[in-house]
Structures are given as structure tokens and as C-alpha cells.
PAVOLO-95038 format. One record per residue (C-alpha): x, z negated, y negated. Coordinates in steps of 0.5 Angstrom, whole numbers, plus 500, padded with zeros to 3 digits. Layout:
<pts>
{pt {X; Z; Y}}
...
</pts>
This chain:
<pts>
{pt {335; 449; 614}}
{pt {334; 454; 609}}
{pt {341; 454; 606}}
{pt {345; 455; 612}}
{pt {348; 448; 612}}
{pt {347; 443; 619}}
{pt {345; 436; 618}}
{pt {352; 434; 622}}
{pt {354; 427; 620}}
{pt {361; 425; 621}}
{pt {361; 419; 627}}
{pt {362; 414; 621}}
{pt {356; 415; 617}}
{pt {352; 416; 624}}
{pt {355; 409; 626}}
{pt {353; 407; 619}}
{pt {346; 409; 619}}
{pt {345; 407; 626}}
{pt {347; 400; 624}}
{pt {342; 400; 617}}
{pt {336; 404; 620}}
{pt {336; 398; 626}}
{pt {336; 393; 621}}
{pt {329; 389; 620}}
{pt {325; 386; 614}}
{pt {322; 389; 608}}
{pt {324; 396; 605}}
{pt {327; 396; 598}}
{pt {320; 399; 595}}
{pt {316; 393; 598}}
{pt {321; 388; 594}}
{pt {320; 386; 587}}
{pt {326; 388; 583}}
{pt {330; 382; 583}}
{pt {329; 382; 590}}
{pt {332; 389; 591}}
{pt {338; 388; 586}}
{pt {340; 382; 591}}
{pt {339; 386; 597}}
{pt {344; 392; 593}}
{pt {349; 386; 592}}
{pt {349; 383; 599}}
{pt {350; 391; 602}}
{pt {356; 392; 597}}
{pt {359; 385; 600}}
{pt {358; 387; 607}}
{pt {360; 395; 606}}
{pt {365; 396; 600}}
{pt {373; 395; 600}}
{pt {375; 389; 596}}
{pt {377; 391; 589}}
{pt {384; 391; 591}}
{pt {391; 389; 586}}
{pt {390; 392; 579}}
{pt {394; 389; 573}}
{pt {388; 388; 568}}
{pt {380; 386; 569}}
{pt {377; 383; 563}}
{pt {369; 382; 562}}
{pt {367; 383; 555}}
{pt {360; 383; 551}}
{pt {359; 388; 545}}
{pt {354; 390; 541}}
{pt {348; 394; 543}}
{pt {342; 397; 540}}
{pt {337; 392; 542}}
{pt {342; 386; 545}}
{pt {349; 385; 547}}
{pt {352; 390; 553}}
{pt {356; 387; 558}}
{pt {362; 391; 559}}
{pt {368; 391; 564}}
{pt {375; 393; 563}}
{pt {380; 396; 569}}
{pt {387; 398; 567}}
{pt {393; 399; 573}}
{pt {398; 397; 567}}
{pt {398; 391; 563}}
{pt {400; 395; 556}}
{pt {400; 403; 555}}
{pt {399; 408; 550}}
{pt {393; 411; 547}}
{pt {391; 416; 552}}
{pt {384; 418; 556}}
{pt {379; 413; 557}}
{pt {374; 413; 563}}
{pt {367; 410; 561}}
{pt {363; 409; 567}}
{pt {356; 408; 569}}
{pt {354; 405; 575}}
{pt {348; 408; 580}}
{pt {342; 404; 582}}
{pt {336; 408; 580}}
{pt {336; 405; 573}}
{pt {333; 399; 576}}
{pt {338; 396; 581}}
{pt {346; 395; 580}}
{pt {351; 392; 575}}
{pt {359; 391; 574}}
{pt {360; 388; 581}}
{pt {357; 393; 585}}
{pt {361; 398; 583}}
{pt {368; 393; 581}}
{pt {371; 396; 587}}
{pt {370; 404; 586}}
{pt {372; 402; 578}}
{pt {378; 399; 580}}
{pt {380; 405; 585}}
{pt {379; 410; 580}}
{pt {384; 406; 575}}
{pt {389; 406; 579}}
{pt {389; 413; 582}}
{pt {387; 416; 575}}
{pt {392; 411; 571}}
{pt {388; 410; 566}}
{pt {383; 405; 563}}
{pt {376; 405; 566}}
{pt {370; 402; 562}}
{pt {365; 400; 566}}
{pt {358; 399; 562}}
{pt {352; 394; 564}}
{pt {346; 398; 561}}
{pt {339; 395; 561}}
{pt {335; 396; 567}}
{pt {328; 398; 569}}
{pt {322; 396; 569}}
{pt {324; 390; 564}}
{pt {327; 396; 560}}
{pt {324; 402; 562}}
{pt {327; 409; 560}}
{pt {330; 411; 555}}
{pt {333; 404; 555}}
{pt {339; 405; 559}}
{pt {341; 412; 556}}
{pt {341; 409; 549}}
{pt {345; 403; 551}}
{pt {350; 408; 555}}
{pt {351; 412; 548}}
{pt {352; 406; 544}}
{pt {357; 403; 549}}
{pt {361; 410; 550}}
{pt {361; 410; 542}}
{pt {363; 403; 541}}
{pt {369; 405; 546}}
{pt {371; 411; 542}}
{pt {372; 406; 536}}
{pt {375; 400; 539}}
{pt {379; 402; 545}}
{pt {386; 405; 543}}
{pt {384; 412; 546}}
{pt {385; 420; 545}}
{pt {379; 422; 549}}
{pt {373; 420; 553}}
{pt {372; 422; 560}}
{pt {365; 420; 563}}
{pt {363; 419; 569}}
{pt {358; 415; 574}}
{pt {354; 416; 581}}
{pt {347; 417; 582}}
{pt {343; 414; 576}}
{pt {349; 413; 573}}
{pt {351; 421; 574}}
{pt {345; 422; 571}}
{pt {347; 418; 565}}
{pt {354; 421; 565}}
{pt {350; 428; 563}}
{pt {346; 425; 559}}
{pt {351; 421; 554}}
{pt {355; 428; 554}}
{pt {349; 432; 551}}
{pt {348; 427; 546}}
{pt {355; 427; 544}}
{pt {356; 434; 545}}
{pt {351; 435; 539}}
{pt {352; 429; 535}}
{pt {360; 427; 537}}
{pt {363; 420; 537}}
{pt {369; 419; 534}}
{pt {373; 421; 540}}
{pt {371; 427; 544}}
{pt {369; 427; 551}}
{pt {374; 431; 554}}
{pt {371; 431; 561}}
{pt {366; 429; 565}}
{pt {365; 427; 573}}
{pt {357; 426; 575}}
{pt {357; 424; 582}}
{pt {351; 426; 587}}
{pt {347; 426; 580}}
{pt {340; 425; 579}}
{pt {338; 431; 574}}
{pt {331; 432; 574}}
{pt {324; 429; 575}}
{pt {322; 435; 580}}
{pt {322; 433; 587}}
{pt {321; 440; 591}}
{pt {328; 440; 594}}
{pt {329; 442; 601}}
{pt {334; 436; 601}}
{pt {329; 432; 600}}
{pt {325; 434; 606}}
{pt {331; 434; 610}}
{pt {334; 427; 608}}
{pt {328; 423; 605}}
{pt {328; 419; 611}}
{pt {333; 415; 615}}
{pt {339; 417; 610}}
{pt {339; 411; 606}}
{pt {336; 413; 600}}
{pt {329; 415; 601}}
{pt {323; 418; 599}}
{pt {320; 412; 598}}
{pt {325; 408; 594}}
{pt {326; 415; 589}}
{pt {318; 414; 588}}
{pt {320; 406; 587}}
{pt {326; 407; 582}}
{pt {322; 413; 579}}
{pt {316; 409; 577}}
{pt {320; 404; 574}}
{pt {324; 407; 570}}
{pt {318; 411; 567}}
{pt {322; 417; 565}}
{pt {320; 423; 560}}
{pt {320; 429; 564}}
{pt {320; 433; 557}}
{pt {326; 429; 555}}
{pt {333; 432; 556}}
{pt {336; 425; 559}}
{pt {331; 425; 564}}
{pt {331; 432; 566}}
{pt {338; 435; 564}}
{pt {337; 441; 569}}
{pt {331; 443; 564}}
{pt {335; 443; 558}}
{pt {341; 448; 556}}
{pt {349; 446; 558}}
{pt {353; 450; 554}}
{pt {358; 447; 550}}
{pt {359; 441; 555}}
{pt {367; 439; 557}}
{pt {370; 441; 563}}
{pt {366; 438; 569}}
{pt {367; 435; 576}}
{pt {361; 435; 580}}
{pt {360; 431; 587}}
{pt {354; 432; 592}}
{pt {354; 429; 599}}
{pt {352; 433; 604}}
{pt {346; 429; 607}}
{pt {343; 426; 601}}
{pt {336; 428; 598}}
{pt {339; 429; 591}}
{pt {344; 434; 594}}
{pt {340; 441; 592}}
{pt {339; 439; 585}}
{pt {346; 437; 584}}
{pt {348; 444; 586}}
{pt {343; 447; 582}}
{pt {346; 443; 576}}
{pt {353; 445; 578}}
{pt {350; 453; 578}}
{pt {347; 452; 571}}
{pt {354; 449; 568}}
{pt {357; 455; 571}}
{pt {352; 460; 568}}
{pt {353; 456; 562}}
{pt {360; 458; 562}}
{pt {362; 451; 562}}
{pt {369; 450; 567}}
{pt {366; 447; 573}}
{pt {369; 444; 579}}
{pt {364; 443; 585}}
{pt {365; 439; 591}}
{pt {361; 437; 597}}
{pt {363; 431; 601}}
{pt {360; 434; 607}}
{pt {357; 430; 613}}
{pt {356; 424; 609}}
{pt {350; 420; 605}}
{pt {348; 418; 598}}
{pt {352; 412; 595}}
{pt {358; 413; 599}}
{pt {363; 411; 594}}
{pt {360; 404; 595}}
{pt {360; 404; 602}}
{pt {368; 405; 603}}
{pt {369; 399; 609}}
{pt {362; 401; 612}}
{pt {364; 409; 612}}
{pt {372; 409; 612}}
{pt {372; 417; 611}}
{pt {369; 416; 604}}
{pt {375; 413; 602}}
{pt {378; 420; 603}}
{pt {373; 423; 599}}
{pt {374; 418; 593}}
{pt {381; 420; 593}}
{pt {381; 427; 593}}
{pt {375; 427; 588}}
{pt {379; 423; 583}}
{pt {386; 427; 585}}
{pt {382; 433; 582}}
{pt {379; 429; 576}}
{pt {386; 427; 574}}
{pt {389; 434; 574}}
{pt {383; 436; 570}}
{pt {384; 431; 565}}
{pt {391; 432; 564}}
{pt {389; 440; 562}}
{pt {383; 438; 558}}
{pt {388; 432; 554}}
{pt {393; 437; 553}}
{pt {388; 442; 550}}
{pt {385; 437; 545}}
</pts>
């Protein structure tokens, strides 16, 4: 490899990939969107851990710019004084994924961070192509700031949701919500429409997220490369809040995530960068199929909790 790292997969990751790659049937990019959505739901039911105990889980619908938006509120306490609130945007290439596919992770985040987590069920492509998803995420985040008792917002998401995390943070940097964004936590985010990366070539086949599925997602989403919400790597990052950015070592998106972490540092943004070595894109939803993912999740959320505590004290 040109970057000097290796392709070593952890034993549980290697076993999961061997099982996954031995499965017969159509690939995601050969299916209609609804079929791919169902495949993603089933994979989560098989490969993720249960939600676990949590004091409060509440589904709501809130006003949106085009239609109502479903949200799910998690809290490890039945009651609490106002403090930071996490807003979470699920992954799935802007085409698949929903509140249920990321349910276990959101509950774990609420427990480990000891703060409310609000998951957002934004509109999906191709029925609602770009920029419907970032518009919904912005609207839902402003609603949380206005309607959930809080002192500040922590934005987070994985993959496409990592993109939406950064896009929403950039929007609210320039046009703030009623509460400040005090930290962001993009997890293996998509930050550009360009695909000329070594990690694309190294991991674009046989590592869950494939070149074919990324093309399928991109064609359905139909993002405008000239829009900062589609390609934040190409736009200024100055003024973003403290950031914890995560990549996965065997992920086609790894190198663009590394590049965005470097961009944040160069822009003077307080930045913590962690790479989950030897594992694949999507691991936060695979904590049963890849047991080592549980430690990756706990480690990142422990760091995020410290970042939020420092940022909240300074706010």
C-alpha cells in the first residue's frame, strides 16, 4: 500500500467477511431500493446487538420542510436537567437505513454519554434525491434546539450520516440554531464525490461497502458536487466546533476521512482523529457479528464524552 499501512483484518472481521462473501443472491446494486432497505434491516437484526436496557425511548413526528419527520428520543434517565443533546443521522448511502437500523447504537450512545440522543429519519433517495436529506437534517436539528431542553447540540452520524453531520454543522456555523453546536462526531464519513483514493482501490471489493454499491448510492442520491453539503472536503472548514472523526482501517472511505481530519486540523478546528484498525465500514451496526466493534464504539464514545464535557464547560 502507498500509505505504509497493512491490510490486516482482525480475526472476527475476517470471519464475518468470509461469511458475508459466501452468501449467494443479488448484490445490493442489483436490487430496487426497497429490496435493499429490507436487506439492510435483516442484516442489522442478524449482526447487531439488541438495544439493551434504557430508561426512555420515545418515537415522535415533527414538522419538516416537505413532510413530517420521524425522530426517536433515547435517554438513560427518566428525567434530567437541561444539558447537551446528541442529534444522530443514520447511514445507508442516503438510500437505505432508518430509525430501527441504528437503534442499538443510539441506545448505547445515550447510555455511555449519559445524554439524550435524538435520531432523525430523514427522507431517502431516489424518491427524494439531494438535497432532501440535508434539508431534513437541518430542520430536525433546529427543532431539537428549539423544543428539547438543552444547552448545546452534539451532531453525529455514520457514513452518509457522517456526511450529514458535517453538512449540518457547516450550515449551522453560518446560520446558527437557537442552541450552539458544541461538538461533532462524524464516523467514517463520506466527504467528497471524488473516488480517486487508494482505499477505494484497496477495499472496494469484499469489504462490505463495494465500489458497485457506492456507485448505486451516488446515482440514486444525485448530489451536486459544487454544493458544500455533498462535498465538504472542497469547502472551508474554519469555525467548525470540536470534532471527533473516526475512520475504519479497511474501508473504501478511509482515505477521504483521513483527508478531512487533516483539513480540520489545518483549519484550526480542535480535532481528535481515531482509526479503528483492522475493521470495516459499518461496524457500529455489526457489534454482534464483529464483537470487537463493541470496544471501538465504547472507546470513541468515551473520548467524545470528554470532548463534550470540555466544550460544554467553555460554552
